[in-house]
Every structure is written in C-alpha cells, then in structure tokens.
N, C-alpha and C positions, 0 to 999 in steps of 0.2 A: 504495499499498501504507500509506503513512504515514498520510493524509488516512482511509484506513477506521479506521487505529487510532487516530488524534484522535475519530470519531463515536462510535468504541466505546468510550474513553474517559469522550469526554461524555455518552453515554445511560446509563453505570453512574454515572458522579456524577450525574444528576440523580436514580437507582435510588434512590443515596439519599442524599440529599437528602431527599427524598419520605418515606422507612424513619423517617428520624434525626426529621424532625416531626412523623411520625407518635408517633414510641416519646418525644416528649417534650421533643428539642431545640431549642433558639433557633439562629437558623444565622446567624453572627456574618460571615460572607462563604466565597465561594467564589475557591481557584483563587489566594491569595496569592500570589505574585510580585515576589523577591527575587532577587540575584544569585546563589544557592547552590541554588537550582530554587524549587518550588512544592509550598505545600501544601491539598491539595484541599479541604476543608473544614476551616473554624476553626468552633467553636459550646460552644455553654451546655449542660451540665446542670443546671439547678438552680446552686449559684456557683463552678459547675467550669468552669473551660474544655480544650476538648476538640478538639486539633486529627484531625483523621481523616484518611489514606491510603486511597483507592479504585482495587483492583487487582480492573481485570474481565480476563480473559478467555473465547473466543470459541469454545474446546476445550481438550481436556485432552491434545495435542500436543506442547506445552513445561507441565505440570505444572495445576494446576489455582491459580486465582486465591489459596486462601489460600499458596500454598506458593513463593507470589512475591516476597515480602517477602525481600531477602536482604541478605546484611548488608552490601555496597555501599548499598543504601536506606536502611535502616535507620540506616546512618552520615549519608548526607545528611540524612534526616529532624530526628536528632540537631540537628545544626547549624541546622538551619530554624528549628527549636523553638527550641533558646536566640536567633536571629538576630530573632525576633518578640520571645520576650519582651523582651529588650532595648532592638528599633529604636523597635518599638510602643509598649508598654507601660511599657520604664523602669525596669523590676522585674523577679524574680520570685514566681511566682503558684500559688498549686495548681492542678495541670493532670495531664492524662494524653494518650497517644496512641493511639487507637483505628484497630486497622483493620477495613472495609468489604470484601468478597471477594465478587465475583458475578460464581458461574459460568454462561456464556449457551448452554446442551449443544444447541443446532439448531433449525430452524423450528419454530411451533409450538411449543413448549416453553417452562416457563414458568422464565424465572431462579431459579438457585440464592443467598439472597443470605445470606452470613453475618459475623455484627457480634463483635468479638475487643473485646471492653472492654482495654485499660491494656495495649496491645503493648510487651514486654521488649526497649528500641531498645541495649541495654548485652550482651547476653545473646547 
C-alpha cells in the first residue's frame, strides 16, 4: 500500500512540475528533504521564490486533494520554509507557498488539477 501511495505522489508531483513549467515557472528543486520533512517543489515565478505543496488523491473516500492540507501539514510547511530560507539562503526573501491539488477520479478519466497561489499557512 505504501508503495502505491509513493507512486501516486510521484506521479502527481510530475504532473505539477509539468503544469508549473507550462505556466512559466522555473523549477529550482524537486523533493527538498531535511530533518523537518520534504518540500515537494521549489520554483521561481519571476523574482518570487515559490514553495509548492503537491497533494494527490485517487478517490474521494478521504476527501478531495485540496481539502487534505491539514493544520498539522501547514505547521510543518511553515517550519520547512523557515528552515530552507535560513539554511539554504541565509536570509528571508519574498516568497509564497502554493498548493497544487490533483484529483485522479478513475481509469480513463483525466485528472483534475487545481493551483492555489499563496496558501495561508497561519490560518
């Protein structure tokens, strides 16, 4: 089961990467890992650094992908972004966190992709 979740996640991240490239983003890094967890995609949109969380669902039994960004996940993302800025850049710069939510609704159906810019990590 865990293997299939990883495959689903990797497929969703690849779809998100292609979508962001088509939308004019420059992909800087995929799957940045540190002791606090993982940032799925780090990109640039013009001068802005964008941290992208990708959520992929294969069914609606546990809700839609866009609904899966929990308070716990937001707290983890806050910590990851702060860590990345301090550790990798040594300073704060203008940035935002986006969510790419992908719902794969069944065989033969095209996935639904939603891109939400500027996710509120404090709300």
